[in-house]
C-alpha positions as CSV (number, residue, x, y, z in Angstrom):
1,X,-9.5,-37.7,18.9
2,X,-9.9,-34.2,17.6
3,X,-8.5,-32.7,20.8
4,X,-5.4,-34.9,20.6
5,X,-4.8,-33.7,17.0
6,X,-5.3,-30.1,18.0
7,X,-2.9,-30.6,21.0
8,X,-0.3,-32.1,18.8
9,X,-0.7,-29.3,16.3
10,X,-0.3,-26.6,19.0
11,X,2.7,-28.5,20.5
12,X,4.3,-28.7,17.0
13,X,3.8,-25.0,16.3
14,X,5.2,-24.0,19.7
15,X,8.2,-26.3,19.1
16,X,8.8,-24.8,15.7
17,X,8.7,-21.3,17.0
18,X,11.0,-22.2,19.9
19,X,13.5,-23.9,17.6
20,X,13.5,-20.9,15.2
21,X,14.1,-18.4,18.1
22,X,16.8,-20.6,19.5
23,X,18.6,-20.8,16.1
24,X,18.3,-17.1,15.5
25,X,19.6,-16.4,19.0
26,X,22.6,-18.6,18.4
27,X,23.2,-16.9,15.0
28,X,23.1,-13.5,16.7
29,X,25.5,-14.6,19.4
30,X,27.9,-15.8,16.7
31,X,27.6,-12.8,14.3
32,X,27.0,-9.9,16.7
33,X,28.4,-10.8,20.1
34,X,28.8,-7.1,21.2
35,X,25.0,-6.5,21.1
36,X,24.4,-9.6,23.1
37,X,27.0,-8.8,25.6
38,X,25.7,-5.3,26.1
39,X,22.2,-6.5,26.5
40,X,23.2,-9.0,29.1
41,X,25.4,-6.7,31.0
42,X,23.0,-3.8,31.1
43,X,19.9,-6.0,31.7
44,X,18.2,-4.2,28.8
45,X,16.6,-6.7,26.5
46,X,15.2,-4.4,23.8
47,X,18.4,-4.2,21.7
48,X,18.6,-8.0,21.8
49,X,15.0,-8.4,20.7
50,X,15.4,-5.7,18.0
51,X,18.5,-7.5,16.6
52,X,16.8,-10.9,16.8
53,X,13.8,-9.6,14.9
54,X,16.1,-8.1,12.3
55,X,17.9,-11.5,11.9
56,X,14.6,-13.3,11.5
57,X,13.3,-10.6,9.0
58,X,16.4,-10.9,6.9
59,X,16.3,-14.7,6.9
60,X,12.6,-14.7,5.8
61,X,13.2,-12.0,3.2
62,X,16.1,-14.0,1.7
63,X,14.1,-17.2,1.8
64,X,11.2,-15.6,-0.1
65,X,13.5,-14.0,-2.6
66,X,15.0,-17.5,-3.3
67,X,11.5,-19.0,-3.8
């Protein structure tokens, strides 16, 4: 029983992280398509990850300011 609850908790956490990253990626594609296009064409993923981290940071910062 405890293993089932633990598994559901881990599954929920992974799902939450995946949904957050998917949403942030879509937001980045809509707001900064040049960075995404450059990262895809060059095969260099670090600018995309950097911008994605910046989007998540700003979203969390604004959320905590609101609260």
